[in-house]
SENU-601518 format. One record per residue: residue number from 1; residue in three letters; chain; x, y, z of N, C-alpha, C in turn. Coordinates in pm, whole numbers. Last residue first. Layout:
[site NUM "ALA" "A" [X Y Z] [X Y Z] [X Y Z]] ...
***
This chain:
[site 51 "GLN" "A" [966 383 747] [1089 531 848] [1054 459 990]] [site 50 "LYS" "A" [1024 173 548] [970 194 664] [1057 300 747]] [site 49 "GLN" "A" [1053 230 198] [1080 216 301] [1036 250 417]] [site 48 "VAL" "A" [1118 192 -180] [1011 206 -31] [1093 120 113]] [site 47 "LEU" "A" [1269 376 -406] [1316 282 -268] [1126 273 -163]] [site 46 "LYS" "A" [1405 397 -736] [1286 416 -603] [1325 350 -510]] [site 45 "ASP" "A" [1607 538 -1007] [1631 435 -930] [1487 503 -832]] [site 44 "LEU" "A" [1500 709 -1249] [1668 601 -1204] [1649 488 -1127]] [site 43 "LEU" "A" [1300 700 -1495] [1303 712 -1356] [1417 669 -1306]] [site 42 "ILE" "A" [1272 1014 -1756] [1333 862 -1699] [1386 868 -1558]] [site 41 "GLY" "A" [1176 1351 -1703] [1093 1206 -1680] [1138 1059 -1620]] [site 40 "ASN" "A" [1383 1484 -1762] [1295 1426 -1852] [1194 1345 -1793]] [site 39 "VAL" "A" [1537 1438 -1518] [1478 1579 -1516] [1383 1522 -1704]] [site 38 "TYR" "A" [1505 1205 -1427] [1603 1211 -1483] [1507 1379 -1484]] [site 37 "VAL" "A" [1442 1052 -1048] [1439 1084 -1205] [1474 1232 -1260]] [site 36 "ALA" "A" [1363 867 -724] [1556 971 -831] [1486 995 -982]] [site 35 "ARG" "A" [1155 882 -488] [1290 852 -688] [1343 926 -757]] [site 34 "TRP" "A" [1065 657 -230] [1217 781 -282] [1249 764 -435]] [site 33 "LEU" "A" [794 652 -14] [870 627 -140] [986 742 -217]] [site 32 "TRP" "A" [765 549 355] [879 677 272] [910 641 67]] [site 31 "TYR" "A" [478 480 440] [586 382 420] [654 554 366]] [site 30 "ASN" "A" [267 411 782] [316 492 662] [438 495 643]] [site 29 "GLU" "A" [3 174 804] [118 228 799] [173 269 718]] [site 28 "GLY" "A" [-223 104 689] [-262 164 810] [-145 189 807]] [site 27 "ASP" "A" [-169 -60 468] [-222 -163 521] [-229 -103 682]] [site 26 "ILE" "A" [-11 182 323] [53 63 303] [-14 -1 419]] [site 25 "PRO" "A" [35 514 247] [-1 413 383] [-27 315 262]] [site 24 "ILE" "A" [350 708 174] [212 666 182] [185 560 250]] [site 23 "VAL" "A" [484 1036 123] [468 866 236] [304 876 158]] [site 22 "VAL" "A" [813 1077 -76] [629 1091 -50] [626 994 10]] [site 21 "GLU" "A" [1081 1224 -256] [943 1194 -134] [875 1224 -133]] [site 20 "ASP" "A" [1213 1275 -540] [1096 1300 -480] [1111 1232 -374]] [site 19 "LEU" "A" [1502 1413 -666] [1463 1282 -570] [1386 1400 -538]] [site 18 "HIS" "A" [1655 1519 -983] [1614 1508 -858] [1555 1434 -775]] [site 17 "TRP" "A" [1846 1525 -1256] [1793 1485 -1212] [1775 1548 -1056]] [site 16 "GLN" "A" [2066 1610 -1563] [1973 1701 -1442] [1914 1596 -1381]] [site 15 "LEU" "A" [2198 1503 -1745] [2246 1477 -1685] [2163 1539 -1550]] [site 14 "SER" "A" [1963 1427 -2087] [2022 1535 -1958] [2078 1461 -1846]] [site 13 "PHE" "A" [2005 1429 -2440] [1998 1315 -2262] [2033 1448 -2180]] [site 12 "GLY" "A" [2037 1470 -2694] [1930 1507 -2568] [1940 1477 -2431]] [site 11 "VAL" "A" [2223 1304 -2806] [2070 1277 -2833] [2039 1321 -2762]] [site 10 "SER" "A" [2460 1525 -2737] [2444 1549 -2859] [2276 1503 -2821]] [site 9 "GLN" "A" [2474 1443 -2452] [2466 1561 -2480] [2321 1579 -2634]] [site 8 "ALA" "A" [2586 1196 -2475] [2496 1175 -2453] [2395 1358 -2436]] [site 7 "GLN" "A" [2849 1241 -2592] [2800 1189 -2717] [2644 1199 -2629]] [site 6 "HIS" "A" [3020 1387 -2427] [2889 1478 -2550] [2837 1401 -2625]] [site 5 "LEU" "A" [3017 1178 -2222] [2961 1312 -2201] [2880 1353 -2291]] [site 4 "PRO" "A" [2942 867 -2323] [3050 991 -2308] [3018 1090 -2337]] [site 3 "TRP" "A" [2745 654 -2168] [2818 683 -2272] [2893 806 -2248]] [site 2 "ILE" "A" [2757 270 -2072] [2802 448 -2029] [2828 495 -2116]] [site 1 "MET" "A" [2475 83 -2048] [2589 151 -2116] [2647 259 -2104]] 
***
């Protein structure tokens, strides 16, 4: 569902987000975990990839 901007802001929904990147070892190999997260902590998307 897509909310109009004024409705989203009236319920405290933030449009600000940030991108996290971390290297994690899996079975002795390094993988990159990318996460897009809203300021309030809600996860938007994630991606694990071998670099």
